C-alpha positions in Angstrom: -27.3 4.8 98.0 -28.9 8.7 99.4 -31.6 10.8 98.3 -30.1 13.9 96.3 -29.3 17.7 98.3 -29.3 20.8 97.0 -26.2 21.8 98.7 -24.3 19.2 98.1 -20.6 20.8 96.1 -20.8 19.8 92.4 -17.3 18.1 91.2 -15.3 20.2 88.6 -16.1 17.2 86.0 -20.1 17.6 86.5 -21.5 18.9 83.1 -24.7 19.4 84.1 -26.5 20.1 87.5 -30.1 20.5 88.3 -30.4 22.0 91.8 -33.9 21.8 94.2 -35.6 22.8 91.6 -39.5 23.9 91.3 -41.9 23.2 87.9 -45.2 25.2 87.7 -47.4 25.0 84.8 -50.6 27.6 84.2 -49.1 29.2 87.9 -50.7 26.8 90.0 -49.8 22.9 89.4 -46.3 22.2 91.2 -45.3 19.2 88.9 -41.6 18.8 89.8 -41.0 19.5 93.8 -37.5 19.9 94.9 -35.4 17.6 92.0 -31.8 17.9 92.1 -29.3 15.7 90.2 -26.3 16.0 88.4 -24.3 14.2 85.1 -20.8 13.7 85.3 -18.8 14.9 81.7 -18.6 11.3 79.6 -21.5 10.0 81.5 -25.0 8.1 80.7 -27.3 8.7 83.7 -30.3 7.3 83.8 -33.7 9.2 84.7 -36.3 6.5 85.7 -40.0 6.2 86.7 -43.3 5.8 85.5 -45.5 7.2 83.0 -46.6 11.1 84.3 -43.5 10.4 87.3 -42.0 13.9 85.8 -39.1 12.5 83.8 -40.3 14.4 80.4 -41.1 17.7 82.1 -37.1 17.3 83.9 -35.9 17.1 80.4 -37.8 20.2 79.1 -36.5 22.4 82.3 -33.2 21.2 81.2 -33.8 22.6 77.9 -35.8 25.1 78.1 -38.7 24.2 76.3 -41.2 24.3 79.2 -42.7 27.7 77.9 -43.6 27.0 75.1 -46.2 24.6 77.7 -47.0 27.2 79.7 -44.5 25.6 81.7 -41.7 28.0 84.5 -39.2 27.0 86.6 -39.8 28.9 89.9 -36.9 28.0 92.0 -33.2 26.5 92.3 -32.0 26.8 89.3 -29.7 24.6 86.3 -26.3 25.4 86.1 -24.1 23.8 82.2 -21.0 23.4 82.0 -20.4 25.6 85.2 -22.9 28.4 84.1 -27.1 29.2 84.9 -28.8 28.5 81.6 -32.2 28.6 82.7 -33.4 32.1 81.3 -31.5 31.1 77.9 -34.0 30.5 74.4 -33.5 26.6 73.5 -31.1 27.7 70.7 -28.6 28.9 72.5 -28.5 26.2 75.1 -28.1 23.9 71.7 -25.6 26.4 70.6 -23.8 25.4 74.2 -24.0 22.0 73.4 -27.0 20.8 74.9 -29.9 19.5 73.4 -32.6 16.9 73.5 -33.9 14.6 72.3 -37.5 14.4 72.3 -40.4 11.6 73.1 -42.1 10.3 70.0 -39.1 10.8 67.7 -40.9 13.8 66.4 -38.7 13.7 62.7 -40.6 15.7 59.9 -42.6 13.0 58.0 -42.1 15.3 54.9 -38.2 15.6 54.2 -36.5 13.0 53.7 -34.5 11.3 56.3 -31.3 13.2 55.3 -32.3 16.3 54.8 -34.2 15.7 58.9 -30.2 15.0 59.6 -29.3 18.6 58.6 -31.8 20.2 60.6 -29.6 19.5 63.5 -27.2 21.8 62.1 -29.1 24.8 61.7 -27.0 26.8 64.8 -23.6 26.2 63.7 -21.5 28.2 61.5 -18.5 26.5 60.7 -19.7 25.8 57.2 -21.1 23.9 54.1 -17.3 21.4 54.8 -17.8 20.8 58.3 -21.5 19.8 58.8 -21.1 16.9 55.4 -18.7 15.5 57.2 -20.4 14.9 60.5 -23.7 14.1 58.2 -20.7 11.3 57.1 -19.7 10.5 60.7 -23.8 10.1 61.6 -23.7 7.5 58.6 -21.2 5.4 60.1 -23.2 5.1 63.2 -26.6 5.0 61.8 -25.8 2.7 58.6 -29.7 1.7 58.4 -29.9 5.5 57.9 -27.4 5.5 55.1 -29.5 2.9 53.4 -32.8 5.0 53.4 -31.3 8.8 53.5 -33.6 9.5 50.5 -37.4 7.9 51.7 -39.2 10.6 53.3 -39.0 10.5 57.2 -42.7 9.6 57.7 -42.9 6.6 55.7 -39.9 4.9 57.9 -40.1 2.3 60.9 -40.5 3.7 64.6 -36.7 2.7 64.8 -35.5 4.6 62.2 -37.4 7.3 63.3 -35.7 7.3 66.4 -32.1 6.9 65.0 -32.8 9.9 62.7 -33.6 12.0 66.2 -30.0 11.1 67.7 -28.9 11.6 64.2 -30.3 15.2 63.7 -29.1 15.6 67.5 -25.4 14.7 66.9 -25.3 17.1 63.9 -25.4 20.3 66.7 -21.8 18.9 67.8 -23.5 18.7 71.2 -21.7 18.0 74.9 -24.7 16.6 75.6 -27.9 14.7 74.8 -31.4 14.8 76.9 -33.0 11.2 75.7 -36.0 10.9 76.6 -38.3 7.6 76.6 -35.9 6.2 73.4 -37.1 2.7 74.0 -40.9 3.4 73.8 -43.0 2.0 71.1 -39.4 -0.3 69.5 -39.5 -3.7 69.7 -36.9 -5.3 72.3 -34.2 -6.0 69.1 -34.0 -2.3 68.2 -34.2 -1.0 71.9 -31.2 -3.1 72.6 -29.3 -1.3 68.6 -30.6 1.5 70.0 -28.7 1.8 73.1 -25.7 0.1 71.9 -25.1 3.5 70.2 -25.8 5.2 72.9 -23.1 4.0 74.6 -20.7 4.0 71.4 -21.2 7.8 71.1 -21.1 8.3 74.9 -17.2 6.1 74.4 -16.0 7.4 71.8 -17.4 10.8 71.0 -17.6 11.6 74.8 -21.0 12.9 74.8 -22.8 12.6 77.9 -26.1 11.4 78.4 -29.3 11.7 80.5 -31.8 9.3 79.7 -35.5 9.8 80.9 -36.7 5.9 80.1 -39.4 3.5 82.1 -37.7 0.2 80.5 -35.5 1.0 84.0 -33.9 -2.8 83.0 -32.2 -1.6 80.3 -31.4 2.2 81.6 -29.7 0.7 84.5 -27.5 -1.6 82.0 -26.3 1.3 80.3 -25.9 3.8 83.0 -23.8 4.2 85.4 -25.9 6.5 88.1 -29.6 6.7 88.4 -32.3 8.7 90.0 -35.8 7.8 90.5 -38.8 9.9 89.9 -42.7 9.4 91.9 -45.2 12.4 92.0 -42.5 14.8 91.0 -39.8 13.9 93.2 -36.3 11.7 93.6 -37.4 8.9 95.5 -34.3 7.0 95.6 -30.7 7.6 93.3 -27.1 5.3 93.2 -25.3 3.7 91.3 -26.4 1.4 88.0 -25.5 -1.7 89.4 -26.6 -0.6 93.2 -29.9 -0.1 92.1 -30.2 -3.1 90.2 -29.4 -4.8 93.2 -31.6 -3.4 95.7 -34.6 -4.8 96.9 -37.0 -2.3 95.9 -36.5 -1.3 92.8 -36.7 -5.1 91.6 -39.4 -5.5 93.4 -41.2 -2.5 92.1 -39.5 -1.6 89.0 -37.5 -4.7 87.7 -40.7 -7.0 88.0 -38.2 -9.3 90.7 -40.9 -10.0 93.2 -39.7 -9.6 96.8 -41.3 -11.3 100.2 -43.9 -13.3 98.5 -44.5 -11.0 95.8 -44.6 -10.8 91.7 -44.4 -7.1 91.4 -45.1 -3.3 92.4 -48.3 -3.8 91.8 -49.1 -5.9 93.8 -48.1 -2.7 96.7 -50.0 0.3 97.7 -48.2 2.6 96.8 -48.3 4.4 100.1 -46.4 1.9 101.6 -43.6 1.5 98.9 -43.1 5.3 99.4 -42.8 5.2 102.8 -40.3 2.6 103.0 -38.1 4.6 100.8 -38.5 7.8 101.9 -37.9 7.2 105.6 
């Protein structure tokens, strides 16, 4: 388990490399401070941390959605499929195979589930037959959506809306999906179902995933590697198994008390940062 270094060479099988980026909002607010991470081709990588740690900002920096919120990457670079992409538009990045599923699902409430899914194919130029074939594939992975395909999305459950958002991303034929807080607001059984589908998509379709999650426990069960963000910095990273067994991670993120403590809430913030960053 090591801290990330921007100078580390990127392996040939790395689909995404974020190299020492800084993000500033409104020209003055520094949100990310030297964040580096990488995602292997065909892998599932977790980006973990509490609310406000910078997970969503990291994903939006990768997908080039910061400009809409007066944010920008001011240092470092982002490499997808071997090319720097921070200057591309979000549409161009989707065409290259990288797409973000936003936190909170963001379905078009007035459209049917099927129409929502079809909006995911707006960048494609390979014809209706290919799009229909991929729609059938989405329904194979999300059979509940096939049953509800004519239902107005705004009147479906949170779980069905999350499935719709992921299915819409699949319609763009992605090589990589940036998945922001997929467990938020869902019952545990639905969270398990969503993550099992992510696992199947990864194994059967070869889609790489970068998961931003507060639910560290389930994320580390499905990811192979994880990075922990705190106050805009990566403070710890390593193989998922090693992170699950790390005493600090157990204490502060998995709710397993160490040294006689029941949870990380009993420990002052500066103490654990000092121990991790020493």
